[in-house]
PDB file of N, CA, C and O in Angstrom, chain B, residues numbered from 101:
ATOM      1  N   MET B 101     182.413  86.968  58.061  1.00  0.00           N
ATOM      2  CA  MET B 101     182.956  87.928  57.370  1.00  0.00           C
ATOM      3  C   MET B 101     181.629  88.297  56.145  1.00  0.00           C
ATOM      4  O   MET B 101     180.666  87.671  55.703  1.00  0.00           O
ATOM      5  N   THR B 102     182.281  89.801  55.905  1.00  0.00           N
ATOM      6  CA  THR B 102     181.101  90.746  55.020  1.00  0.00           C
ATOM      7  C   THR B 102     181.952  90.282  53.726  1.00  0.00           C
ATOM      8  O   THR B 102     183.125  89.933  53.593  1.00  0.00           O
ATOM      9  N   GLU B 103     181.042  90.402  52.971  1.00  0.00           N
ATOM     10  CA  GLU B 103     181.678  90.562  51.467  1.00  0.00           C
ATOM     11  C   GLU B 103     181.766  92.296  51.094  1.00  0.00           C
ATOM     12  O   GLU B 103     181.000  93.112  51.608  1.00  0.00           O
ATOM     13  N   GLU B 104     182.653  92.592  50.287  1.00  0.00           N
ATOM     14  CA  GLU B 104     182.767  94.005  49.809  1.00  0.00           C
ATOM     15  C   GLU B 104     182.481  93.838  48.569  1.00  0.00           C
ATOM     16  O   GLU B 104     182.872  92.994  47.762  1.00  0.00           O
ATOM     17  N   ASN B 105     181.351  95.213  48.417  1.00  0.00           N
ATOM     18  CA  ASN B 105     180.380  95.031  46.675  1.00  0.00           C
ATOM     19  C   ASN B 105     181.849  95.868  45.789  1.00  0.00           C
ATOM     20  O   ASN B 105     182.692  96.742  45.990  1.00  0.00           O
ATOM     21  N   LYS B 106     181.574  95.250  45.123  1.00  0.00           N
ATOM     22  CA  LYS B 106     183.081  95.682  43.999  1.00  0.00           C
ATOM     23  C   LYS B 106     181.776  95.997  42.617  1.00  0.00           C
ATOM     24  O   LYS B 106     180.707  95.451  42.345  1.00  0.00           O
ATOM     25  N   GLU B 107     182.535  97.120  42.027  1.00  0.00           N
ATOM     26  CA  GLU B 107     181.504  97.787  40.681  1.00  0.00           C
ATOM     27  C   GLU B 107     182.525  96.932  39.563  1.00  0.00           C
ATOM     28  O   GLU B 107     183.735  97.123  39.440  1.00  0.00           O
ATOM     29  N   ILE B 108     181.652  95.896  38.754  1.00  0.00           N
ATOM     30  CA  ILE B 108     182.259  95.369  37.720  1.00  0.00           C
ATOM     31  C   ILE B 108     182.269  96.582  36.600  1.00  0.00           C
ATOM     32  O   ILE B 108     181.304  97.314  36.384  1.00  0.00           O
ATOM     33  N   PRO B 109     183.585  96.655  35.911  1.00  0.00           N
ATOM     34  CA  PRO B 109     183.418  97.816  34.866  1.00  0.00           C
ATOM     35  C   PRO B 109     182.504  97.218  33.751  1.00  0.00           C
ATOM     36  O   PRO B 109     182.655  96.056  33.376  1.00  0.00           O
ATOM     37  N   MET B 110     181.699  97.917  33.312  1.00  0.00           N
ATOM     38  CA  MET B 110     180.785  97.659  31.951  1.00  0.00           C
ATOM     39  C   MET B 110     181.545  98.118  30.883  1.00  0.00           C
ATOM     40  O   MET B 110     182.307  99.075  31.021  1.00  0.00           O
ATOM     41  N   PRO B 111     181.378  97.387  29.583  1.00  0.00           N
ATOM     42  CA  PRO B 111     182.797  97.658  28.377  1.00  0.00           C
ATOM     43  C   PRO B 111     181.577  98.612  27.838  1.00  0.00           C
ATOM     44  O   PRO B 111     180.365  98.406  27.898  1.00  0.00           O
ATOM     45  N   GLN B 112     182.319  99.761  27.273  1.00  0.00           N
ATOM     46  CA  GLN B 112     182.131 101.015  26.353  1.00  0.00           C
ATOM     47  C   GLN B 112     181.291 100.928  25.208  1.00  0.00           C
ATOM     48  O   GLN B 112     182.147 101.043  24.330  1.00  0.00           O
ATOM     49  N   PRO B 113     180.305 100.816  24.661  1.00  0.00           N
ATOM     50  CA  PRO B 113     180.345 100.530  22.967  1.00  0.00           C
ATOM     51  C   PRO B 113     181.638 102.392  22.324  1.00  0.00           C
ATOM     52  O   PRO B 113     181.644 103.605  22.536  1.00  0.00           O
ATOM     53  N   PRO B 114     182.380 101.441  21.595  1.00  0.00           N
ATOM     54  CA  PRO B 114     183.159 102.743  21.079  1.00  0.00           C
ATOM     55  C   PRO B 114     182.130 104.110  20.794  1.00  0.00           C
ATOM     56  O   PRO B 114     180.974 103.863  20.451  1.00  0.00           O
ATOM     57  N   GLU B 115     182.474 105.259  20.911  1.00  0.00           N
ATOM     58  CA  GLU B 115     181.423 106.351  20.993  1.00  0.00           C
ATOM     59  C   GLU B 115     182.250 106.732  18.910  1.00  0.00           C
ATOM     60  O   GLU B 115     183.389 106.772  18.445  1.00  0.00           O
ATOM     61  N   GLU B 116     180.811 106.916  18.329  1.00  0.00           N
ATOM     62  CA  GLU B 116     180.875 106.845  17.047  1.00  0.00           C
ATOM     63  C   GLU B 116     180.174 108.443  16.954  1.00  0.00           C
ATOM     64  O   GLU B 116     179.142 108.721  17.564  1.00  0.00           O
ATOM     65  N   PRO B 117     180.914 109.424  16.094  1.00  0.00           N
ATOM     66  CA  PRO B 117     180.807 110.684  15.666  1.00  0.00           C
ATOM     67  C   PRO B 117     179.163 110.899  15.640  1.00  0.00           C
ATOM     68  O   PRO B 117     178.437 109.954  15.333  1.00  0.00           O
ATOM     69  N   VAL B 118     178.761 111.862  15.893  1.00  0.00           N
ATOM     70  CA  VAL B 118     177.013 111.997  15.391  1.00  0.00           C
ATOM     71  C   VAL B 118     176.997 112.575  13.972  1.00  0.00           C
ATOM     72  O   VAL B 118     177.893 113.170  13.374  1.00  0.00           O
ATOM     73  N   SER B 119     175.963 112.309  13.647  1.00  0.00           N
ATOM     74  CA  SER B 119     175.700 112.893  12.313  1.00  0.00           C
ATOM     75  C   SER B 119     174.759 113.189  12.120  1.00  0.00           C
ATOM     76  O   SER B 119     174.032 112.512  12.847  1.00  0.00           O
ATOM     77  N   LEU B 120     173.757 114.345  11.101  1.00  0.00           N
ATOM     78  CA  LEU B 120     172.860 114.528  10.758  1.00  0.00           C
ATOM     79  C   LEU B 120     172.679 114.838   9.560  1.00  0.00           C
ATOM     80  O   LEU B 120     173.345 115.755   9.078  1.00  0.00           O
ATOM     81  N   GLN B 121     171.761 114.167   8.817  1.00  0.00           N
ATOM     82  CA  GLN B 121     171.455 114.337   7.706  1.00  0.00           C
ATOM     83  C   GLN B 121     170.170 115.560   7.424  1.00  0.00           C
ATOM     84  O   GLN B 121     169.494 116.342   8.093  1.00  0.00           O
ATOM     85  N   LEU B 122     170.323 115.190   6.135  1.00  0.00           N
ATOM     86  CA  LEU B 122     169.447 115.943   5.627  1.00  0.00           C
ATOM     87  C   LEU B 122     167.699 116.225   6.397  1.00  0.00           C
ATOM     88  O   LEU B 122     166.972 117.141   6.781  1.00  0.00           O
ATOM     89  N   ALA B 123     167.728 114.806   6.272  1.00  0.00           N
ATOM     90  CA  ALA B 123     165.920 114.620   6.876  1.00  0.00           C
ATOM     91  C   ALA B 123     165.856 114.709   8.169  1.00  0.00           C
ATOM     92  O   ALA B 123     164.754 114.599   8.707  1.00  0.00           O
ATOM     93  N   ASP B 124     167.425 115.002   9.207  1.00  0.00           N
ATOM     94  CA  ASP B 124     167.259 115.428  10.469  1.00  0.00           C
ATOM     95  C   ASP B 124     166.585 116.661  10.673  1.00  0.00           C
ATOM     96  O   ASP B 124     165.685 116.967  11.456  1.00  0.00           O
ATOM     97  N   ILE B 125     167.357 117.471   9.594  1.00  0.00           N
ATOM     98  CA  ILE B 125     166.877 118.885   9.692  1.00  0.00           C
ATOM     99  C   ILE B 125     165.671 119.183   9.393  1.00  0.00           C
ATOM    100  O   ILE B 125     165.117 120.041  10.081  1.00  0.00           O
ATOM    101  N   LYS B 126     164.964 118.571   8.320  1.00  0.00           N
ATOM    102  CA  LYS B 126     163.779 118.780   8.328  1.00  0.00           C
ATOM    103  C   LYS B 126     162.616 118.335   9.371  1.00  0.00           C
ATOM    104  O   LYS B 126     161.717 119.130   9.642  1.00  0.00           O
ATOM    105  N   PHE B 127     162.656 117.207   9.873  1.00  0.00           N
ATOM    106  CA  PHE B 127     162.052 116.882  10.957  1.00  0.00           C
ATOM    107  C   PHE B 127     161.973 118.117  11.744  1.00  0.00           C
ATOM    108  O   PHE B 127     160.864 118.635  11.871  1.00  0.00           O
ATOM    109  N   CYS B 128     163.157 118.743  12.374  1.00  0.00           N
ATOM    110  CA  CYS B 128     163.066 119.922  13.535  1.00  0.00           C
ATOM    111  C   CYS B 128     162.442 120.917  12.635  1.00  0.00           C
ATOM    112  O   CYS B 128     162.216 121.924  13.305  1.00  0.00           O
ATOM    113  N   LYS B 129     162.129 121.045  11.617  1.00  0.00           N
ATOM    114  CA  LYS B 129     161.186 122.212  11.060  1.00  0.00           C
ATOM    115  C   LYS B 129     159.923 121.754  11.375  1.00  0.00           C
ATOM    116  O   LYS B 129     159.141 122.458  12.014  1.00  0.00           O
ATOM    117  N   THR B 130     159.504 120.083  10.796  1.00  0.00           N
ATOM    118  CA  THR B 130     158.061 119.338  11.137  1.00  0.00           C
ATOM    119  C   THR B 130     157.756 119.581  12.657  1.00  0.00           C
ATOM    120  O   THR B 130     156.625 119.667  13.134  1.00  0.00           O
ATOM    121  N   ILE B 131     159.008 119.685  13.384  1.00  0.00           N
ATOM    122  CA  ILE B 131     158.704 119.636  14.423  1.00  0.00           C
ATOM    123  C   ILE B 131     158.069 121.157  15.503  1.00  0.00           C
ATOM    124  O   ILE B 131     157.210 121.287  16.376  1.00  0.00           O
ATOM    125  N   ILE B 132     159.052 122.069  14.826  1.00  0.00           N
ATOM    126  CA  ILE B 132     158.654 123.390  15.023  1.00  0.00           C
ATOM    127  C   ILE B 132     157.116 123.995  14.646  1.00  0.00           C
ATOM    128  O   ILE B 132     156.411 124.895  15.104  1.00  0.00           O
ATOM    129  N   GLU B 133     156.970 122.850  13.392  1.00  0.00           N
ATOM    130  CA  GLU B 133     155.377 123.492  12.413  1.00  0.00           C
ATOM    131  C   GLU B 133     154.441 123.088  13.591  1.00  0.00           C
ATOM    132  O   GLU B 133     153.719 123.839  14.246  1.00  0.00           O
ATOM    133  N   THR B 134     154.632 121.510  13.745  1.00  0.00           N
ATOM    134  CA  THR B 134     153.202 121.117  14.505  1.00  0.00           C
ATOM    135  C   THR B 134     153.322 121.689  16.222  1.00  0.00           C
ATOM    136  O   THR B 134     152.289 121.784  16.884  1.00  0.00           O
ATOM    137  N   ALA B 135     154.480 121.992  16.735  1.00  0.00           N
ATOM    138  CA  ALA B 135     154.413 122.751  17.815  1.00  0.00           C
ATOM    139  C   ALA B 135     153.786 124.200  18.072  1.00  0.00           C
ATOM    140  O   ALA B 135     153.399 124.589  19.173  1.00  0.00           O
ATOM    141  N   THR B 136     153.747 124.878  16.980  1.00  0.00           N
ATOM    142  CA  THR B 136     153.024 126.073  16.336  1.00  0.00           C
ATOM    143  C   THR B 136     152.167 126.046  16.488  1.00  0.00           C
ATOM    144  O   THR B 136     151.489 126.783  17.204  1.00  0.00           O
ATOM    145  N   GLU B 137     151.683 124.617  15.459  1.00  0.00           N
ATOM    146  CA  GLU B 137     149.880 124.561  15.537  1.00  0.00           C
ATOM    147  C   GLU B 137     149.069 124.616  16.500  1.00  0.00           C
ATOM    148  O   GLU B 137     148.020 125.238  16.669  1.00  0.00           O
ATOM    149  N   ARG B 138     149.846 123.667  17.328  1.00  0.00           N
ATOM    150  CA  ARG B 138     149.774 122.946  18.670  1.00  0.00           C
ATOM    151  C   ARG B 138     149.413 124.203  20.071  1.00  0.00           C
ATOM    152  O   ARG B 138     149.160 123.867  21.228  1.00  0.00           O
ATOM    153  N   SER B 139     149.477 125.581  19.587  1.00  0.00           N
ATOM    154  CA  SER B 139     150.259 126.424  20.668  1.00  0.00           C
ATOM    155  C   SER B 139     151.097 126.117  21.825  1.00  0.00           C
ATOM    156  O   SER B 139     151.027 126.375  23.026  1.00  0.00           O
ATOM    157  N   ALA B 140     151.747 125.612  21.226  1.00  0.00           N
ATOM    158  CA  ALA B 140     153.086 124.778  22.540  1.00  0.00           C
ATOM    159  C   ALA B 140     154.116 126.070  23.152  1.00  0.00           C
ATOM    160  O   ALA B 140     154.744 125.988  24.207  1.00  0.00           O
ATOM    161  N   TRP B 141     154.120 127.162  22.300  1.00  0.00           N
ATOM    162  CA  TRP B 141     155.220 127.769  22.459  1.00  0.00           C
ATOM    163  C   TRP B 141     154.339 129.469  23.339  1.00  0.00           C
ATOM    164  O   TRP B 141     153.420 130.112  22.831  1.00  0.00           O
ATOM    165  N   LYS B 142     154.997 129.757  24.645  1.00  0.00           N
ATOM    166  CA  LYS B 142     154.479 130.774  25.112  1.00  0.00           C
ATOM    167  C   LYS B 142     154.912 131.978  24.423  1.00  0.00           C
ATOM    168  O   LYS B 142     155.975 131.956  23.802  1.00  0.00           O
ATOM    169  N   ALA B 143     154.196 133.026  24.469  1.00  0.00           N
ATOM    170  CA  ALA B 143     154.108 134.884  23.661  1.00  0.00           C
ATOM    171  C   ALA B 143     155.970 135.079  24.012  1.00  0.00           C
ATOM    172  O   ALA B 143     156.721 135.318  23.066  1.00  0.00           O
ATOM    173  N   ASP B 144     156.368 134.980  25.048  1.00  0.00           N
ATOM    174  CA  ASP B 144     157.885 135.781  25.111  1.00  0.00           C
ATOM    175  C   ASP B 144     158.935 134.330  23.744  1.00  0.00           C
ATOM    176  O   ASP B 144     159.734 134.867  22.977  1.00  0.00           O
ATOM    177  N   GLU B 145     158.812 132.968  23.650  1.00  0.00           N
ATOM    178  CA  GLU B 145     159.359 132.554  23.012  1.00  0.00           C
ATOM    179  C   GLU B 145     159.095 132.661  21.476  1.00  0.00           C
ATOM    180  O   GLU B 145     159.940 132.159  20.735  1.00  0.00           O
ATOM    181  N   LEU B 146     157.985 133.279  20.920  1.00  0.00           N
ATOM    182  CA  LEU B 146     158.318 132.832  19.878  1.00  0.00           C
ATOM    183  C   LEU B 146     159.021 133.746  18.956  1.00  0.00           C
ATOM    184  O   LEU B 146     158.923 133.390  17.782  1.00  0.00           O
ATOM    185  N   ALA B 147     159.557 134.594  19.114  1.00  0.00           N
ATOM    186  CA  ALA B 147     160.697 135.633  18.357  1.00  0.00           C
ATOM    187  C   ALA B 147     161.971 134.205  18.592  1.00  0.00           C
ATOM    188  O   ALA B 147     162.733 134.027  17.642  1.00  0.00           O
ATOM    189  N   THR B 148     162.053 133.718  19.244  1.00  0.00           N
ATOM    190  CA  THR B 148     162.936 132.882  19.566  1.00  0.00           C
ATOM    191  C   THR B 148     163.080 131.560  18.031  1.00  0.00           C
ATOM    192  O   THR B 148     163.895 131.212  17.177  1.00  0.00           O
ATOM    193  N   VAL B 149     161.794 131.269  18.457  1.00  0.00           N
ATOM    194  CA  VAL B 149     161.438 130.031  17.883  1.00  0.00           C
ATOM    195  C   VAL B 149     160.974 130.744  16.126  1.00  0.00           C
ATOM    196  O   VAL B 149     161.299 129.995  15.204  1.00  0.00           O
ATOM    197  N   GLY B 150     160.566 131.522  15.886  1.00  0.00           N
ATOM    198  CA  GLY B 150     160.749 132.488  14.309  1.00  0.00           C
ATOM    199  C   GLY B 150     161.763 132.165  14.191  1.00  0.00           C
ATOM    200  O   GLY B 150     162.011 131.101  13.623  1.00  0.00           O
ATOM    201  N   TYR B 151     162.965 133.163  14.806  1.00  0.00           N
ATOM    202  CA  TYR B 151     164.214 132.978  14.102  1.00  0.00           C
ATOM    203  C   TYR B 151     165.100 131.579  13.979  1.00  0.00           C
ATOM    204  O   TYR B 151     166.079 131.448  13.243  1.00  0.00           O
ATOM    205  N   VAL B 152     164.690 130.821  14.631  1.00  0.00           N
ATOM    206  CA  VAL B 152     165.159 129.400  14.401  1.00  0.00           C
ATOM    207  C   VAL B 152     164.662 128.709  13.399  1.00  0.00           C
ATOM    208  O   VAL B 152     165.268 128.190  12.461  1.00  0.00           O
ATOM    209  N   TYR B 153     163.225 128.723  13.698  1.00  0.00           N
ATOM    210  CA  TYR B 153     162.538 128.162  12.224  1.00  0.00           C
ATOM    211  C   TYR B 153     162.979 128.988  10.961  1.00  0.00           C
ATOM    212  O   TYR B 153     162.888 128.410   9.878  1.00  0.00           O
ATOM    213  N   ASN B 154     163.452 130.294  10.987  1.00  0.00           N
ATOM    214  CA  ASN B 154     163.196 131.237   9.336  1.00  0.00           C
ATOM    215  C   ASN B 154     164.798 130.467   9.067  1.00  0.00           C
ATOM    216  O   ASN B 154     165.119 130.064   7.949  1.00  0.00           O
ATOM    217  N   LYS B 155     165.621 130.361  10.164  1.00  0.00           N
ATOM    218  CA  LYS B 155     167.179 129.994   9.739  1.00  0.00           C
ATOM    219  C   LYS B 155     167.430 128.116   8.873  1.00  0.00           C
ATOM    220  O   LYS B 155     168.261 127.860   8.002  1.00  0.00           O
ATOM    221  N   ILE B 156     166.508 127.210   9.441  1.00  0.00           N
ATOM    222  CA  ILE B 156     166.279 126.452   9.325  1.00  0.00           C
ATOM    223  C   ILE B 156     165.786 126.136   7.752  1.00  0.00           C
ATOM    224  O   ILE B 156     166.405 125.389   6.994  1.00  0.00           O
ATOM    225  N   THR B 157     164.760 126.729   7.468  1.00  0.00           N
ATOM    226  CA  THR B 157     164.172 126.900   6.553  1.00  0.00           C
ATOM    227  C   THR B 157     165.163 127.085   5.252  1.00  0.00           C
ATOM    228  O   THR B 157     165.155 126.437   4.205  1.00  0.00           O
ATOM    229  N   LEU B 158     165.998 128.147   5.635  1.00  0.00           N
ATOM    230  CA  LEU B 158     166.789 128.919   4.768  1.00  0.00           C
ATOM    231  C   LEU B 158     167.904 127.671   4.451  1.00  0.00           C
ATOM    232  O   LEU B 158     168.117 127.375   3.275  1.00  0.00           O
ATOM    233  N   TRP B 159     168.698 126.858   5.691  1.00  0.00           N
ATOM    234  CA  TRP B 159     169.393 126.024   5.260  1.00  0.00           C
ATOM    235  C   TRP B 159     168.786 125.198   4.225  1.00  0.00           C
ATOM    236  O   TRP B 159     169.207 124.854   3.121  1.00  0.00           O
ATOM    237  N   LEU B 160     167.788 124.980   4.792  1.00  0.00           N
ATOM    238  CA  LEU B 160     167.523 123.903   3.836  1.00  0.00           C
ATOM    239  C   LEU B 160     167.051 124.133   2.776  1.00  0.00           C
ATOM    240  O   LEU B 160     166.608 123.160   2.165  1.00  0.00           O
ATOM    241  N   GLU B 161     166.985 125.075   2.331  1.00  0.00           N
ATOM    242  CA  GLU B 161     166.681 125.615   0.731  1.00  0.00           C
ATOM    243  C   GLU B 161     167.691 125.694   0.120  1.00  0.00           C
ATOM    244  O   GLU B 161     167.698 125.433  -1.083  1.00  0.00           O
ATOM    245  N   GLN B 162     169.161 126.195   0.990  1.00  0.00           N
ATOM    246  CA  GLN B 162     170.276 126.229   0.227  1.00  0.00           C
ATOM    247  C   GLN B 162     171.084 124.842  -0.046  1.00  0.00           C
ATOM    248  O   GLN B 162     171.908 124.702  -0.950  1.00  0.00           O
ATOM    249  N   ASN B 163     170.784 124.049   0.696  1.00  0.00           N
ATOM    250  CA  ASN B 163     171.414 122.469   1.076  1.00  0.00           C
ATOM    251  C   ASN B 163     170.418 121.878   0.159  1.00  0.00           C
ATOM    252  O   ASN B 163     170.864 121.444  -0.903  1.00  0.00           O
ATOM    253  N   GLU B 164     169.207 121.787   0.368  1.00  0.00           N
ATOM    254  CA  GLU B 164     168.778 120.381  -0.617  1.00  0.00           C
ATOM    255  C   GLU B 164     169.226 120.424  -1.980  1.00  0.00           C
ATOM    256  O   GLU B 164     169.645 121.431  -2.551  1.00  0.00           O
ATOM    257  N   PRO B 165     169.079 118.905  -2.626  1.00  0.00           N
ATOM    258  CA  PRO B 165     169.532 118.882  -3.593  1.00  0.00           C
ATOM    259  C   PRO B 165     168.436 119.414  -4.863  1.00  0.00           C
ATOM    260  O   PRO B 165     167.286 119.155  -4.507  1.00  0.00           O
ATOM    261  N   LYS B 166     168.458 119.804  -5.665  1.00  0.00           N
ATOM    262  CA  LYS B 166     167.684 120.580  -6.843  1.00  0.00           C
ATOM    263  C   LYS B 166     167.237 119.498  -7.779  1.00  0.00           C
ATOM    264  O   LYS B 166     168.048 119.050  -8.589  1.00  0.00           O
ATOM    265  N   THR B 167     166.343 119.167  -7.743  1.00  0.00           N
ATOM    266  CA  THR B 167     165.677 118.213  -8.412  1.00  0.00           C
ATOM    267  C   THR B 167     165.009 119.217 -10.179  1.00  0.00           C
ATOM    268  O   THR B 167     164.295 120.218 -10.240  1.00  0.00           O
ATOM    269  N   GLU B 168     165.570 118.472 -11.219  1.00  0.00           N
ATOM    270  CA  GLU B 168     165.363 119.241 -12.379  1.00  0.00           C
ATOM    271  C   GLU B 168     163.669 118.411 -13.085  1.00  0.00           C
ATOM    272  O   GLU B 168     163.581 117.222 -13.389  1.00  0.00           O
ATOM    273  N   THR B 169     162.539 119.429 -13.189  1.00  0.00           N
ATOM    274  CA  THR B 169     161.775 118.858 -14.053  1.00  0.00           C
ATOM    275  C   THR B 169     161.681 118.521 -15.053  1.00  0.00           C
ATOM    276  O   THR B 169     162.591 118.827 -15.824  1.00  0.00           O
ATOM    277  N   LYS B 170     160.533 117.717 -15.562  1.00  0.00           N
ATOM    278  CA  LYS B 170     160.558 116.289 -16.799  1.00  0.00           C
ATOM    279  C   LYS B 170     160.586 118.048 -18.238  1.00  0.00           C
ATOM    280  O   LYS B 170     160.851 117.908 -19.432  1.00  0.00           O
ATOM    281  N   ALA B 171     160.341 119.021 -17.764  1.00  0.00           N
ATOM    282  CA  ALA B 171     160.184 119.773 -18.958  1.00  0.00           C
ATOM    283  C   ALA B 171     161.495 120.261 -19.145  1.00  0.00           C
ATOM    284  O   ALA B 171     161.945 120.190 -20.289  1.00  0.00           O
ATOM    285  N   ASP B 172     162.500 120.948 -17.873  1.00  0.00           N
ATOM    286  CA  ASP B 172     163.716 121.276 -17.538  1.00  0.00           C
ATOM    287  C   ASP B 172     164.376 120.773 -18.234  1.00  0.00           C
ATOM    288  O   ASP B 172     165.023 121.365 -19.098  1.00  0.00           O
ATOM    289  N   GLU B 173     164.395 118.890 -17.938  1.00  0.00           N
ATOM    290  CA  GLU B 173     165.306 118.012 -19.005  1.00  0.00           C
ATOM    291  C   GLU B 173     165.169 117.954 -20.107  1.00  0.00           C
ATOM    292  O   GLU B 173     166.252 117.926 -20.692  1.00  0.00           O
ATOM    293  N   THR B 174     163.985 117.904 -20.994  1.00  0.00           N
ATOM    294  CA  THR B 174     163.669 118.118 -22.031  1.00  0.00           C
ATOM    295  C   THR B 174     164.340 118.855 -22.890  1.00  0.00           C
ATOM    296  O   THR B 174     165.097 118.453 -23.773  1.00  0.00           O
ATOM    297  N   SER B 175     163.889 120.585 -22.465  1.00  0.00           N
ATOM    298  CA  SER B 175     164.606 121.787 -23.025  1.00  0.00           C
ATOM    299  C   SER B 175     166.160 121.433 -23.090  1.00  0.00           C
ATOM    300  O   SER B 175     166.755 121.493 -24.166  1.00  0.00           O
ATOM    301  N   GLU B 176     166.730 121.103 -22.036  1.00  0.00           N
ATOM    302  CA  GLU B 176     167.931 121.253 -22.253  1.00  0.00           C
ATOM    303  C   GLU B 176     168.388 120.282 -22.807  1.00  0.00           C
ATOM    304  O   GLU B 176     169.545 120.530 -23.144  1.00  0.00           O
ATOM    305  N   ALA B 177     167.943 118.839 -23.210  1.00  0.00           N
ATOM    306  CA  ALA B 177     168.688 118.272 -23.995  1.00  0.00           C
ATOM    307  C   ALA B 177     167.973 118.805 -25.719  1.00  0.00           C
ATOM    308  O   ALA B 177     168.641 118.568 -26.725  1.00  0.00           O
ATOM    309  N   GLU B 178     167.094 119.255 -25.788  1.00  0.00           N
ATOM    310  CA  GLU B 178     167.113 120.343 -27.217  1.00  0.00           C
ATOM    311  C   GLU B 178     167.665 121.045 -27.592  1.00  0.00           C
ATOM    312  O   GLU B 178     167.651 121.454 -28.753  1.00  0.00           O
ATOM    313  N   GLY B 179     168.476 121.479 -26.508  1.00  0.00           N
ATOM    314  CA  GLY B 179     169.419 122.683 -26.987  1.00  0.00           C
ATOM    315  C   GLY B 179     168.909 123.929 -26.722  1.00  0.00           C
ATOM    316  O   GLY B 179     169.474 124.921 -27.182  1.00  0.00           O
ATOM    317  N   GLU B 180     167.602 124.049 -25.825  1.00  0.00           N
ATOM    318  CA  GLU B 180     167.167 125.108 -25.427  1.00  0.00           C
ATOM    319  C   GLU B 180     167.635 125.730 -24.137  1.00  0.00           C
ATOM    320  O   GLU B 180     167.884 124.763 -23.417  1.00  0.00           O
ATOM    321  N   THR B 181     167.819 126.539 -23.645  1.00  0.00           N
ATOM    322  CA  THR B 181     168.323 127.601 -22.602  1.00  0.00           C
ATOM    323  C   THR B 181     167.241 128.346 -22.391  1.00  0.00           C
ATOM    324  O   THR B 181     166.387 128.686 -23.209  1.00  0.00           O
ATOM    325  N   LYS B 182     167.335 128.644 -20.968  1.00  0.00           N
ATOM    326  CA  LYS B 182     166.765 129.236 -20.053  1.00  0.00           C
ATOM    327  C   LYS B 182     167.131 130.468 -19.764  1.00  0.00           C
ATOM    328  O   LYS B 182     167.910 130.481 -18.811  1.00  0.00           O
ATOM    329  N   ASN B 183     166.769 132.031 -20.411  1.00  0.00           N
ATOM    330  CA  ASN B 183     167.220 133.183 -20.179  1.00  0.00           C
ATOM    331  C   ASN B 183     166.464 134.020 -19.311  1.00  0.00           C
ATOM    332  O   ASN B 183     166.545 135.248 -19.348  1.00  0.00           O
ATOM    333  N   ASP B 184     165.781 133.428 -18.581  1.00  0.00           N
ATOM    334  CA  ASP B 184     165.050 133.904 -17.615  1.00  0.00           C
ATOM    335  C   ASP B 184     165.713 135.584 -16.476  1.00  0.00           C
ATOM    336  O   ASP B 184     165.014 136.026 -15.564  1.00  0.00           O
TER     337      ASP B 184
END
C-alpha cells in the first residue's frame, strides 16, 4: 500500500495593515545618505535617487512635529510675539 502525501493546511495569521511611522521614513533618508556616501549608485541612477531623497526630505520637513526652543516658550509666556 502507498500512502498519499497530503498537505496539512497551516493556520494563517490574520493580516494586519502595514503602518509606517515617521521614524521609518527617516530611516529611508538615512539609507539613501549612507548608500550615497559609499558610492552605491550608478551614474544613471543618481537622478532618480536624488528625486526620491528630495521628496522624502521635503515630506519630513512638512510632517515632523515642530519643537519650540526654551527661548520661544519664555517669550510667548511673557506675552512677546515674533513679527519676523
